C-alpha positions as a Markdown table, in Angstrom:
| # | Residue | x | y | z |
|---|---|---|---|---|
| 1 | Unk | -11.8 | -38.8 | -58.5 |
| 2 | Unk | -12.5 | -36.3 | -61.7 |
| 3 | Unk | -13.3 | -37.3 | -64.9 |
| 4 | Unk | -12.0 | -35.6 | -68.9 |
| 5 | Unk | -16.1 | -34.2 | -68.9 |
| 6 | Unk | -15.9 | -33.0 | -64.9 |
| 7 | Unk | -12.7 | -31.0 | -66.0 |
| 8 | Unk | -13.7 | -28.8 | -69.3 |
| 9 | Unk | -17.9 | -28.6 | -68.3 |
| 10 | Unk | -16.5 | -26.3 | -65.2 |
| 11 | Unk | -18.0 | -23.0 | -67.0 |
| 12 | Unk | -15.5 | -20.9 | -65.0 |
| 13 | Unk | -13.2 | -22.5 | -67.9 |
| 14 | Unk | -14.8 | -20.9 | -71.0 |
| 15 | Unk | -15.7 | -23.9 | -73.9 |
| 16 | Unk | -17.7 | -26.9 | -73.0 |
| 17 | Unk | -16.6 | -29.9 | -74.3 |
| 18 | Unk | -19.9 | -32.3 | -74.9 |
| 19 | Unk | -17.0 | -35.3 | -76.7 |
| 20 | Unk | -13.4 | -36.2 | -75.8 |
| 21 | Unk | -11.7 | -38.7 | -78.1 |
| 22 | Unk | -9.7 | -41.4 | -75.8 |
| 23 | Unk | -6.7 | -42.0 | -78.6 |
| 24 | Unk | -5.0 | -38.2 | -79.1 |
| 25 | Unk | -3.2 | -39.5 | -81.3 |
| 26 | Unk | 0.7 | -39.0 | -81.7 |
| 27 | Unk | 3.0 | -36.3 | -80.6 |
| 28 | Unk | 2.3 | -33.6 | -83.3 |
| 29 | Unk | 4.5 | -29.6 | -83.5 |
| 30 | Unk | 1.9 | -27.0 | -84.9 |
| 31 | Unk | 4.3 | -24.2 | -87.1 |
| 32 | Unk | 2.4 | -20.7 | -85.8 |
| 33 | Unk | 4.1 | -19.5 | -89.2 |
| 34 | Unk | 4.0 | -22.1 | -91.0 |
| 35 | Unk | 0.3 | -22.6 | -89.6 |
| 36 | Unk | 0.3 | -26.1 | -90.3 |
| 37 | Unk | 1.2 | -29.7 | -88.7 |
| 38 | Unk | 4.8 | -30.2 | -89.9 |
| 39 | Unk | 8.0 | -32.1 | -88.7 |
| 40 | Unk | 11.0 | -30.2 | -86.5 |
| 41 | Unk | 14.7 | -30.3 | -86.1 |
| 42 | Unk | 15.4 | -30.6 | -82.2 |
| 43 | Unk | 19.5 | -28.6 | -82.5 |
| 44 | Unk | 19.5 | -30.1 | -79.0 |
| 45 | Unk | 18.3 | -33.8 | -77.7 |
| 46 | Unk | 17.1 | -32.9 | -73.8 |
| 47 | Unk | 15.3 | -29.2 | -75.1 |
| 48 | Unk | 12.6 | -28.3 | -75.8 |
| 49 | Unk | 14.0 | -25.7 | -78.8 |
| 50 | Unk | 11.8 | -27.1 | -82.0 |
| 51 | Unk | 12.4 | -25.9 | -85.8 |
| 52 | Unk | 10.7 | -26.1 | -88.6 |
| 53 | Unk | 11.6 | -28.2 | -91.3 |
| 54 | Unk | 9.9 | -25.8 | -93.4 |
| 55 | Unk | 10.8 | -22.1 | -92.7 |
| 56 | Unk | 14.1 | -22.5 | -89.7 |
| 57 | Unk | 11.2 | -20.5 | -87.7 |
| 58 | Unk | 11.8 | -21.9 | -84.0 |
| 59 | Unk | 8.1 | -20.9 | -83.4 |
| 60 | Unk | 6.5 | -24.1 | -82.9 |
| 61 | Unk | 3.7 | -25.7 | -80.0 |
| 62 | Unk | 3.7 | -28.9 | -79.6 |
| 63 | Unk | 0.9 | -31.7 | -78.7 |
| 64 | Unk | -1.3 | -34.6 | -79.7 |
| 65 | Unk | -2.5 | -34.4 | -82.9 |
| 66 | Unk | -5.6 | -33.7 | -81.9 |
| 67 | Unk | -4.9 | -31.1 | -79.1 |
| 68 | Unk | -3.3 | -29.2 | -82.5 |
| 69 | Unk | -6.1 | -29.5 | -84.1 |
| 70 | Unk | -8.4 | -28.1 | -81.3 |
| 71 | Unk | -6.3 | -25.3 | -80.4 |
| 72 | Unk | -5.6 | -24.1 | -84.1 |
| 73 | Unk | -8.5 | -25.1 | -85.6 |
| 74 | Unk | -7.6 | -27.5 | -88.3 |
| 75 | Unk | -10.0 | -30.0 | -89.7 |
């Protein structure tokens, strides 16, 4: 059975992670226009369109808090 470290440390994936936090945090939303973690509206409760409450844009990514921080280089 593979574990997370086996999968992320494959050379072809590009970056090598040496540490993985089991607790990744709650689901978060990152507005690519505002360039920060934001609150969102969800016009269709069963859909995957999210609208940033700050700029009203739809250029929003969803992920765990840790995943968003890693992907968008947030400290």
